[in-house]
C-alpha positions in Angstrom: 0.0 0.0 0.0 2.9 2.4 0.8 4.4 1.7 -2.6 1.2 2.5 -4.3 0.8 5.8 -2.5 4.5 6.7 -3.2 4.1 5.9 -6.9 0.9 7.9 -7.0 2.5 10.9 -5.5 5.5 10.8 -7.8 3.1 10.3 -10.8 1.2 13.4 -9.8 4.4 15.4 -9.5 5.3 14.4 -13.0 1.9 15.4 -14.3 2.1 18.8 -12.5 5.6 19.3 -14.0 4.2 18.7 -17.6 1.3 21.1 -17.1 3.6 23.6 -15.5 5.8 23.6 -18.6 2.8 24.0 -21.0 1.4 26.8 -18.8 4.8 28.6 -18.9 4.8 28.3 -22.7 1.4 30.0 -23.0 2.1 32.6 -20.3 -0.2 31.1 -17.6 0.7 30.9 -13.9 2.4 27.7 -13.0 0.3 25.4 -10.7 2.1 24.5 -7.5 1.8 21.5 -5.3 3.3 21.3 -1.8 4.0 17.8 -0.6 4.6 16.7 3.0 3.9 20.1 4.5 1.2 20.5 7.2 0.3 23.3 9.5 1.1 22.9 13.2 -2.2 22.6 15.1 -3.0 25.6 17.3 -2.3 25.2 21.1 -5.1 23.7 23.2 -6.0 26.3 25.9 -9.1 24.4 27.1 -9.5 23.3 30.7 -9.3 19.6 30.7 -8.5 16.3 32.4 -5.1 14.9 31.4 -3.0 11.9 32.1 0.8 11.3 32.1 3.1 8.5 33.1 5.7 8.4 35.8 9.2 7.0 35.3 8.1 3.9 37.1 5.1 3.3 35.0 2.2 4.7 37.0 -0.6 6.7 35.2 -1.3 10.0 36.9 -4.5 11.8 36.4 -4.7 15.6 36.7 -6.8 18.7 35.9 -5.0 21.2 33.7 -6.1 24.9 33.6 -4.0 26.8 31.0 -3.9 30.6 30.6 -4.5 31.7 27.0 -1.6 33.7 25.5 -0.4 34.6 22.0 2.4 32.1 21.2 5.4 32.5 21.4 4.6 34.2 24.7 4.6 31.8 27.6 3.0 31.8 31.1 4.3 30.6 34.5 2.6 27.7 36.1 2.0 26.0 39.5 1.8 22.3 40.3 -0.7 21.6 43.1 -0.1 18.5 45.3 -2.9 17.6 47.7 -2.9 16.4 51.3 -3.8 12.9 52.6 -6.5 11.5 52.2 -8.0 14.0 49.8 -7.5 14.4 46.1 -6.9 17.1 43.5 -10.4 18.5 43.8 -9.4 20.0 47.1 -7.7 22.8 45.2 -10.6 23.9 43.0 -11.6 27.0 44.8 -8.1 28.4 44.6 -7.6 27.8 40.8 -9.5 31.0 39.7 -7.3 33.2 41.9 -4.1 31.7 40.4 -5.3 32.1 36.8 -6.4 35.7 37.5 -2.7 36.3 38.0 -1.8 34.7 34.7 -0.6 31.5 36.2 -1.5 28.1 34.6 -2.5 25.4 37.0 -1.8 21.6 37.0 -3.5 19.8 39.9 -2.8 16.0 40.1 -3.9 13.0 42.2 -1.1 11.4 44.1 -0.5 7.8 43.1 -3.0 5.5 44.8 -5.9 7.9 45.0 -8.5 9.6 42.7 -7.7 8.8 39.1 -4.1 7.8 39.7 -4.6 4.1 40.5 -3.3 2.3 37.4 -1.8 -0.2 36.7 -4.1 -2.2 39.0 -1.5 -4.9 39.3 0.5 -2.6 41.6 -2.3 -2.4 44.2 -1.8 1.4 44.6 -5.2 2.0 46.2 -4.5 -0.5 49.0 -1.0 1.0 49.6 -2.4 4.5 49.7 -5.1 3.6 52.2 -2.5 1.8 54.4 -0.3 4.9 54.4 2.5 2.9 52.9 5.9 4.6 53.4 7.2 2.8 50.3 4.5 4.4 48.2 5.1 7.9 49.5 8.8 7.6 49.1 8.3 7.1 45.4 5.5 9.8 45.1 8.1 12.4 44.1 8.1 10.7 40.7 4.5 11.9 40.3 5.8 15.5 40.4 8.6 14.6 38.0 6.0 13.4 35.5 3.9 16.6 36.1 6.9 18.7 35.1 7.5 16.6 32.0 3.9 17.2 31.0 4.3 21.0 31.4 7.5 20.9 29.3 5.4 19.5 26.4 3.1 22.6 26.4 4.7 25.2 24.2 3.0 28.1 26.0 4.3 27.2 29.5 7.5 28.8 30.8 9.1 25.9 32.7 11.7 28.2 34.1 8.9 29.7 36.2 7.0 26.8 37.8 6.2 26.7 41.5 5.0 23.8 43.6 2.2 24.2 46.2 1.8 21.3 48.6 -0.6 20.6 51.5 0.5 18.3 54.3 2.2 15.3 52.7 2.1 17.3 49.5 4.6 19.6 51.2 6.8 16.6 51.9 6.7 15.6 48.2 7.4 19.2 47.1 10.4 19.6 49.3 11.7 16.2 48.2 11.3 17.1 44.6 13.3 20.3 45.1 15.9 18.2 47.0 16.4 15.9 44.0 16.0 18.4 41.1 16.5 22.0 40.4 13.4 22.5 38.3 11.2 24.4 40.7 11.3 28.2 40.9 9.6 28.4 44.3 7.7 26.3 46.9 4.6 27.0 49.1 3.7 24.6 51.9 0.4 24.5 53.7 0.7 22.7 57.1 4.1 21.1 56.5 5.4 18.4 58.8 8.9 17.4 59.8 8.2 13.7 59.3 5.1 12.7 57.5 5.0 9.0 56.7 8.6 8.6 57.9 9.8 11.1 55.3 12.4 13.5 56.7 11.5 17.1 55.6 14.2 18.6 57.8 16.8 17.0 55.5 15.1 17.9 52.2 14.3 21.5 53.1 18.0 22.2 53.9 18.9 21.4 50.3 15.8 23.0 48.7 16.1 26.3 50.6 19.8 26.6 49.6 18.7 27.7 46.1 15.0 28.6 46.0 12.5 30.7 48.1 10.0 28.7 50.3 6.9 29.9 52.0 5.6 27.9 55.0 2.0 28.5 56.3 0.1 26.9 59.1 -2.5 27.5 61.8 -1.1 28.2 65.2 -1.7 24.6 66.5 0.8 23.3 63.8 3.3 26.1 63.9 6.0 24.2 65.8 6.8 22.2 62.7 7.0 25.4 60.6 9.5 26.9 63.1 11.7 23.8 63.0 11.7 23.7 59.2 12.5 27.4 59.0 15.4 27.1 61.4 17.0 24.5 59.2 16.1 26.1 55.9 17.6 29.5 56.8 17.2 32.9 55.2 15.3 31.9 52.0 12.4 30.5 54.1 9.4 32.7 54.9 6.8 31.8 57.4 3.2 32.8 58.1 1.0 31.8 61.1 -2.8 32.1 61.4 -5.1 31.4 64.3 -6.9 28.1 64.9 -6.2 24.4 65.3 -5.9 21.3 63.2 -9.3 21.8 61.8 -7.6 24.2 59.4 -5.0 21.7 58.4 -3.6 22.0 54.8 -6.1 23.1 52.1 -8.7 23.6 54.8 -7.0 26.9 55.5 -8.2 28.1 52.0 -11.9 28.0 53.2 -11.3 29.1 56.7 -12.3 32.5 58.2 -8.9 33.8 57.2 -8.8 32.0 53.8 -8.7 35.3 51.9 -5.6 36.3 53.7 -3.9 32.9 53.0 -4.7 33.2 49.3 -3.5 36.8 49.2 -0.2 35.8 50.9 0.4 32.9 48.5 -0.4 35.0 45.4 1.9 37.8 46.5 4.7 35.3 47.1 4.2 33.8 43.6 3.9 37.1 41.8 7.3 38.1 43.3 9.1 34.8 42.8 7.7 33.8 39.5 8.4 37.3 38.2 4.9 38.1 37.2 4.3 41.5 35.8 1.0 43.3 36.4 -0.2 43.9 32.9 -2.8 46.4 33.9 -0.3 48.4 35.9 2.1 48.2 32.9 -0.6 49.6 30.6 -1.4 52.3 33.1 2.3 53.2 33.3 2.5 53.4 29.5 -0.5 55.7 29.4 1.0 57.9 32.1 4.2 58.1 30.2 2.5 59.0 26.9 0.4 61.7 28.8 3.6 62.9 30.5 5.4 63.1 27.2 2.5 65.0 25.6 2.4 67.4 28.5 6.2 67.9 28.3 5.9 68.5 24.6 3.1 71.0 25.2 5.2 72.9 27.7 8.1 73.0 25.3 5.9 74.3 22.5 4.5 77.0 24.8 8.0 78.1 25.8 9.0 78.3 22.1 5.9 80.4 21.3 6.6 82.6 24.3 10.2 83.2 23.1 9.1 84.0 19.6 6.5 86.4 20.9 9.1 88.1 23.1 11.5 88.5 20.2 8.7 89.9 18.0 7.7 92.6 20.6 11.4 93.5 21.1 11.9 94.0 17.4 8.7 96.1 17.2 9.9 98.4 20.0 13.2 99.0 18.3 11.7 100.1 15.0 
């Protein structure tokens, strides 16, 4: 079948060549035929469910919320990693705030929960329910796969991607930054020093040596934040809010102080992902144009004033 198609194409080329020669002889435009060229499909900016595979063969399910831009412009992004035992849906109310700042969002289910349970032969659901240390030690590979997915999106600036984790999601985020240098910043809601026997005191030391980290928790969980900040050093920022463990992790986002938590996170991301306020930039441009026009007007007035003065002086000497 391939031979037939190939022969057919070359035959068509020959025919086109003959007609082209004839057309040239009688002064007509030469017909053209492009072979093997196809337009690149436009980028997909739709909100959608996506899947991607980890290096160890697990299929991760996620929700992807892009921000529409004119390619080749690119947007920053955040990867959201949920707490135990919830799933990616726990971030939904925060997504609009992030996108309003021009940040694309990828929220995935940790292996063993939600839509990230395949292959079934690995018994991921049972391991997750049993709080398997072995499973969570490998969960950093889920974040690795998430970054690989973002790299495939031509409109994502992968040099400006932050991780936001809640509870054990903080542990995964810090471990990711301990093993790679891909993240630009990290935000942790209710971090612990040792969730599921995973030592965050060790990982934050490396992570905080090269990137900014924001640790947030209610007062009842602030001891862990202080310990992590002490080890992390100068690049670690902390924030404490009132309340107990009922505001653990993403529960802070819907708490009485949820607006303040979101504002604090957004301010941190705007600064560290180097996000420009487009509205402010436009206003500044308008002010500059107005200022330039005013300045030009003043110069014109001075010129007219000088000319008028010279004219009067000339008249008085006549």
